C-alpha positions in Angstrom: 29.5 21.4 23.5 26.7 21.9 20.9 25.5 18.8 19.1 25.3 19.3 15.4 23.0 17.6 12.9 22.4 17.7 9.2 18.7 18.4 9.9 16.6 19.3 12.8 12.9 19.1 12.8 11.9 21.5 15.5 8.7 22.3 17.4 6.5 19.5 16.1 4.5 16.8 17.9 6.2 13.5 17.4 4.2 10.3 17.0 6.4 7.3 17.9 6.7 4.1 19.9 6.9 6.3 23.0 3.5 7.9 22.3 2.5 11.4 21.2 4.5 14.3 22.6 6.2 17.6 21.7 9.8 16.9 20.7 12.5 17.8 18.2 14.2 15.3 15.9 17.9 15.4 14.9 19.2 13.7 11.7 22.7 12.8 10.7 23.8 10.9 7.6 20.2 10.1 6.6 19.3 8.5 9.9 17.6 9.6 13.1 20.3 10.6 15.6 18.2 11.9 18.5 14.6 12.6 19.6 14.0 15.1 22.4 14.7 18.7 23.3 17.3 19.9 20.8 17.0 23.6 21.5 20.8 23.7 22.0 21.5 21.7 18.9 22.7 23.2 15.6 21.5 21.9 12.2 22.6 22.5 8.6 18.9 22.7 7.9 16.2 23.5 10.4 12.5 22.8 9.7 9.9 24.6 11.8 7.2 21.9 12.5 5.1 24.0 14.8 1.5 22.9 14.5 2.4 19.7 12.7 2.6 16.1 13.7 5.8 14.2 12.8 5.2 10.6 12.0 7.4 7.7 10.7 7.4 7.7 6.9 4.2 6.2 5.5 4.7 2.9 3.6 2.2 1.8 1.0 2.6 -1.9 0.7 0.4 -2.4 -2.4 0.6 -0.3 -5.5 0.3 -1.1 -9.2 2.4 1.5 -11.1 2.2 -0.7 -14.2 5.4 0.2 -15.9 6.6 -0.9 -18.4 3.0 -1.7 -19.6 2.4 1.6 -21.3 -1.1 0.6 -22.2 -2.1 1.5 -18.6 -1.0 5.1 -19.1 1.0 5.0 -15.9 4.7 4.6 -14.9 7.0 4.4 -12.0 7.9 8.1 -12.1 4.3 9.4 -12.1 3.1 6.8 -9.5 5.9 7.6 -7.1 5.4 11.4 -7.7 1.9 10.9 -6.5 3.2 8.9 -3.5 5.5 11.7 -2.2 2.8 14.4 -2.9 0.6 12.2 -0.7 3.1 11.9 2.2 4.2 8.3 1.3 7.9 7.6 1.6 8.1 4.0 0.3 6.0 1.7 -1.9 5.8 -2.0 -2.7 4.9 -2.5 -6.4 3.0 -5.5 -7.8 4.2 -7.9 -10.5 1.3 -7.9 -13.0 3.1 -5.6 -15.4 3.8 -6.3 -19.1 6.1 -8.2 -19.2 5.3 -9.9 -15.9 7.8 -9.5 -13.0 8.5 -13.2 -12.7 12.2 -13.6 -13.3 15.5 -11.9 -12.6 15.7 -10.1 -15.9 12.3 -8.4 -15.3 13.2 -7.4 -11.8 16.5 -6.0 -12.9 14.7 -4.0 -15.6 12.3 -2.6 -13.0 15.1 -1.6 -10.7 17.0 0.1 -13.6 13.8 2.0 -14.6 13.3 3.1 -11.0 16.8 4.5 -10.6 16.8 8.3 -10.6 13.1 8.3 -11.6 11.2 7.1 -8.6 10.6 9.8 -6.0 10.1 7.5 -3.1 11.9 4.4 -1.9 10.6 1.2 -3.4 10.5 -2.6 -3.5 9.0 -5.0 -6.0 7.0 -8.2 -5.6 7.9 -11.3 -7.8 4.8 -12.9 -9.3 4.4 -16.7 -8.7 3.5 -19.0 -11.6 3.3 -22.7 -12.2 6.4 -22.3 -14.4 8.7 -20.4 -12.0 8.1 -22.3 -8.7 11.6 -23.7 -8.7 13.1 -20.3 -9.2 11.1 -18.6 -6.4 13.5 -19.3 -3.5 16.3 -17.4 -5.3 14.0 -14.7 -6.7 12.5 -13.8 -3.3 16.0 -13.2 -1.9 17.1 -10.7 -4.6 17.8 -7.1 -3.6 14.8 -4.9 -4.0 12.3 -7.8 -3.6 9.6 -7.5 -0.9 8.3 -11.0 -1.4 6.2 -13.3 -3.6 2.7 -12.5 -4.8 0.0 -15.0 -5.8 -3.2 -14.2 -7.7 -5.8 -16.8 -6.8 -8.4 -14.8 -8.7 -8.5 -13.5 -12.3 -5.6 -11.2 -13.1 -3.1 -10.6 -15.9 -2.3 -13.7 -18.0 -0.1 -16.4 -16.5 -0.1 -14.9 -13.0 -3.4 -16.7 -12.2 -2.9 -19.5 -9.7 -6.4 -21.0 -9.3 -5.7 -24.6 -8.4 -4.6 -26.0 -5.0 -1.7 -28.2 -6.2 0.1 -25.2 -7.7 -0.7 -23.1 -4.7 0.7 -25.8 -2.5 3.9 -26.0 -4.6 4.5 -22.3 -4.3 4.0 -22.1 -0.6 6.3 -25.1 0.0 9.0 -23.5 -2.1 9.3 -20.1 -0.5 10.4 -18.9 2.9 9.2 -15.2 3.1 5.7 -14.1 3.9 3.6 -14.5 0.7 1.1 -11.9 -0.4 -2.1 -13.2 -1.9 -5.1 -11.8 -3.9 -7.7 -14.2 -2.5 -10.8 -14.7 -4.8 -12.0 -18.1 -5.9 -11.6 -18.2 -9.7 -14.0 -21.3 -10.3 -16.8 -19.5 -8.4 -16.2 -16.3 -10.4 -16.5 -18.2 -13.6 -19.7 -19.8 -12.5 -21.2 -16.4 -11.6 -19.9 -14.3 -14.5 -23.4 -14.4 -16.1 -24.6 -12.2 -13.2 -22.4 -9.4 -14.4 -23.2 -9.9 -18.0 -26.9 -9.9 -17.2 -26.5 -6.3 -15.9 -24.8 -4.4 -18.7 -23.9 -0.8 -17.7 -24.6 -1.4 -14.0 -21.4 -1.6 -11.9 -23.5 -2.3 -8.8 -23.6 -5.9 -10.1 -19.9 -6.2 -9.4 -20.2 -7.2 -5.7 -23.0 -9.6 -6.8 -20.8 -11.4 -9.3 -17.7 -11.4 -7.1 -19.7 -11.9 -3.9 -18.4 -12.3 -0.3 -18.5 -16.1 -0.6 -16.0 -15.8 -3.5 -13.5 -14.2 -1.2 -14.2 -16.4 1.8 -14.0 -19.6 -0.1 -10.6 -18.7 -1.5 -9.3 -17.5 1.8 -10.3 -20.7 3.6 -8.5 -22.7 0.8 -5.4 -20.6 1.3 -5.3 -20.9 5.0 -5.7 -24.7 4.9 -2.7 -25.0 2.5 -0.7 -22.4 4.5 -1.2 -24.6 7.6 -0.3 -27.7 5.7 2.9 -26.2 4.4 3.8 -24.1 7.4 3.9 -20.9 5.4 3.0 -17.4 6.5 0.6 -15.6 4.2 -0.5 -11.9 3.8 -4.1 -11.7 2.7 -4.6 -8.6 0.6 -7.5 -6.1 0.4 -10.0 -7.8 2.7 -13.6 -6.6 1.8 -16.0 -8.7 3.7 -17.1 -9.0 7.4 -17.1 -12.8 7.0 -13.5 -12.9 5.9 -12.4 -10.5 8.7 -14.0 -12.5 11.4 -12.6 -15.7 9.9 -9.0 -14.3 9.7 -9.3 -13.1 13.3 -8.9 -16.8 14.2 -6.0 -17.3 11.9 -3.6 -14.6 13.1 -0.8 -17.1 14.0 -0.1 -17.5 10.2 -2.1 -14.9 8.4 -1.6 -11.1 8.3 -4.4 -8.9 7.0 -4.7 -5.8 4.7 -7.6 -3.6 3.9 -7.8 -0.4 1.8 -9.0 3.2 2.4 -11.6 2.8 -0.3 -13.2 -0.3 1.2 -13.2 1.6 4.6 -14.8 4.7 3.1 -17.2 3.8 0.2 -20.4 1.7 0.6 -22.4 -0.2 -2.0 -24.7 0.3 -3.7 -24.5 4.0 -3.2 -20.9 4.4 -4.4 -21.8 2.8 -7.8 -24.8 5.1 -8.2 -22.7 8.1 -7.3 -19.4 7.6 -9.2 -20.1 4.6 -11.4 -17.2 2.5 -12.6 -14.8 4.7 -10.7 -15.8 2.6 -7.7 -15.2 -0.7 -9.6 -12.2 -2.7 -8.2 -11.3 -6.3 -7.3 -12.4 -7.4 -4.8 -15.4 -5.2 -4.9 -16.6 -2.5 -2.6 -19.5 -4.0 -0.6 -22.4 -2.8 1.5 -22.5 -1.2 4.9 -22.6 -4.5 6.8 -19.3 -5.5 5.3 -17.7 -2.0 5.7 -18.7 -2.2 9.4 -16.9 -5.6 9.5 -13.7 -4.0 8.2 -13.8 -1.3 10.8 -14.3 -4.0 13.4 -11.1 -5.6 12.1 -9.2 -2.2 12.3 -10.4 -1.4 15.8 -9.8 -4.9 17.1 -6.3 -5.2 15.8 -7.0 -7.9 13.1 -5.9 -5.6 10.3 -2.1 -5.3 10.2 -1.6 -2.8 7.3 -3.6 -0.5 5.1 -2.5 -0.3 1.5 -3.9 1.8 -1.3 -4.0 -0.9 -4.0 -3.3 2.0 -6.4 -4.3 0.6 -9.8 -4.9 3.3 -12.4 -6.8 3.1 -15.7 -7.7 6.0 -18.0 -11.2 7.6 -17.7 -11.7 6.5 -21.3 -11.2 2.9 -20.2 -13.4 3.3 -17.1 -16.2 4.8 -19.3 -16.7 1.5 -21.1 -20.0 -0.1 -20.1 -19.8 -2.5 -17.2 -18.6 -5.3 -17.2 -16.3 -4.3 -20.1 -14.9 -1.6 -17.9 -11.6 -2.4 -16.1 -11.3 -2.8 -12.3 -9.0 -0.6 -10.3 -8.6 3.0 -9.0 -5.7 5.3 -8.2 -5.0 5.6 -4.5 -1.4 6.2 -3.4 -1.8 10.0 -3.3 -5.0 9.9 -1.3 -4.1 7.2 1.2 -2.9 9.6 3.9 -5.5 12.3 3.7 -8.4 9.8 3.5 -7.2 7.9 6.6 -6.5 11.2 8.5 -10.1 12.2 7.8 -11.1 8.9 9.5 -8.7 9.8 12.4 -10.4 13.2 12.8 -13.8 11.5 12.7 -12.8 9.3 15.7 -12.8 6.0 13.8 -9.1 5.3 14.6 -6.5 6.9 16.7 -3.4 8.6 15.4 -1.3 5.9 17.0 -3.3 3.2 15.1 -2.8 5.1 11.9 0.9 5.0 12.5 0.8 1.3 13.2 -1.2 0.6 10.0 0.9 2.7 7.7 4.5 2.3 8.9 5.1 0.0 11.9 2.9 -2.8 10.5 4.8 -2.9 7.3 8.1 -3.0 9.2 6.9 -5.8 11.4 5.4 -8.0 8.6 8.1 -7.6 6.0 11.2 -7.3 8.3 12.2 -3.9 6.9 15.8 -2.8 7.5 15.8 0.6 9.2 12.3 1.7 8.3 8.9 2.0 9.8 9.8 3.4 13.2 10.6 6.9 14.5 13.6 5.9 16.6 17.3 6.6 16.8 19.3 4.7 14.2 16.4 4.3 11.8 16.2 5.9 8.4 15.1 9.5 8.6 11.8 9.0 6.8 9.1 11.3 8.0 5.5 12.2 7.0 4.7 15.6 8.5 0.9 16.2 8.7 -1.4 19.0 9.6 -4.3 17.3 11.4 -6.4 20.4 11.2 -6.0 21.3 7.6 -9.2 21.0 5.5 -8.8 20.3 1.8 -11.0 19.2 -1.1 -9.5 16.3 -3.0 -9.8 16.9 -6.8 -8.9 15.1 -10.0 -6.7 18.1 -10.9 -4.4 17.4 -7.9 -3.6 13.9 -9.1 -0.1 13.1 -10.3 -1.1 9.8 -11.8 -1.2 10.0 -15.6 -4.8 8.9 -15.8 -5.6 12.1 -14.0 -8.5 11.1 -11.7 -9.4 9.9 -8.2 -12.5 8.1 -6.8 -12.4 10.7 -4.0 -12.9 13.7 -6.4 -14.9 16.4 -4.6 -14.5 14.9 -1.2 -13.6 17.3 1.7 -11.2 15.8 4.2 -9.6 17.1 7.4 -5.9 16.2 7.8 -3.3 16.7 5.1 0.4 15.7 4.4 2.6 18.8 4.4 6.1 17.4 4.0 7.6 14.1 2.9 11.2 13.5 4.0 13.1 10.4 2.9 16.5 9.5 4.4 16.8 13.1 5.7 16.1 14.7 2.3 12.9 16.7 1.6 11.0 15.1 -1.3 7.8 17.3 -0.9 7.0 20.4 1.0 3.7 22.2 0.9 2.7 20.4 -2.3 6.0 21.3 -4.1 8.4 18.5 -5.2 12.2 18.4 -4.8 14.3 19.3 -7.8 14.9 15.6 -8.6 13.9 12.1 -7.7 16.2 10.2 -5.3 14.2 7.1 -4.3 16.3 3.9 -3.6 15.4 0.2 -3.1 14.2 -0.7 0.3 16.3 -3.2 2.3 15.0 -6.2 4.2 16.5 -8.0 7.2 15.6 -11.4 5.5 17.8 -10.6 2.4 20.7 -8.4 3.6 23.8 -9.1 1.5 27.3 -9.1 3.0 29.5 -6.1 2.4 32.5 -6.3 0.2 
């Protein structure tokens, strides 16, 4: 009897929990049905993956798509379009929008805006404030919520949580792993004059927001996390000091870094691309970049997120420090990291762990993050040998640029498949968007 599938991905090299090997993948009803030799199987659709690697769908756990804050010239549609063009099957979006995502109404508005407009699957963080602490236990359990986000360093309006008493209240209130932007706001205020004394020179950015600014905040965070018994996820680590410190805190703290912090190096990046390299926390010198790679290679880093945070080139052209911090990144996450794989800085299995399995492990994803029978049929198909030049013109983000403009990379996403449906093939999008909210084991709701 011939097994039949809705989709067969045939002839590729599968990257999974079982290693890296030639295999076919059969899909039924949007889920993986079987992995192996399916030469005798029949499929409604058959994809020839000869010469390609088939990975679990890449998950970007930190993006800022900004909607409905139109002043940022970005939205959920454009951001998610860039995601699937870049091989990303799901994203977690941050709460510093306008209005802020700090209550049920704002979350429901985001979910409504995402329906039939977001190309990839998605979840949203709820922002923690002094005012909504009592509501957080209910908010973090709502459908489509990936967790609570705290900004210890300067951010949008009321999302700033710089004092320990409020931080302590928040961590005591919630149950799920809490994501934290860890920079010490009092120290940044004290040092702001260092940026203002260097008008037009973005290389002053890591001088102002120095490595001690990050380490001080992270030590405060860990002390309170231990006191309250709360798990924390420390976002976009930028310094060797912090990485080595967090290596001793893995029982309660998970760690993220970004492709740009692993790739660029100060002060050269500021001389080369100016304020395009400006982000928070800053890109630092080669000693710190080496410390980040130490964290990747020694297993301290759990996930790599893009921290996609677009601003227009007009905004970025303002003289530093009036220029805004942030850069687009969701569309370039996969090719930039694959270039590092080809350069021997990480293995393909480590890439898989950092971009899919790690997210599933940290956030208790339901049916995602693993290439295994019964899981969602989310795949990122890559050509490890493809050489491309990343350009501004390729970018789907409305601001129309990338910090990696002109960079040649080896390794490229060729197909993005979400729940068994092709969202992107050879740079061409599907006819329509079909992203859905991500589900989490911590917040599954009963049927009926």
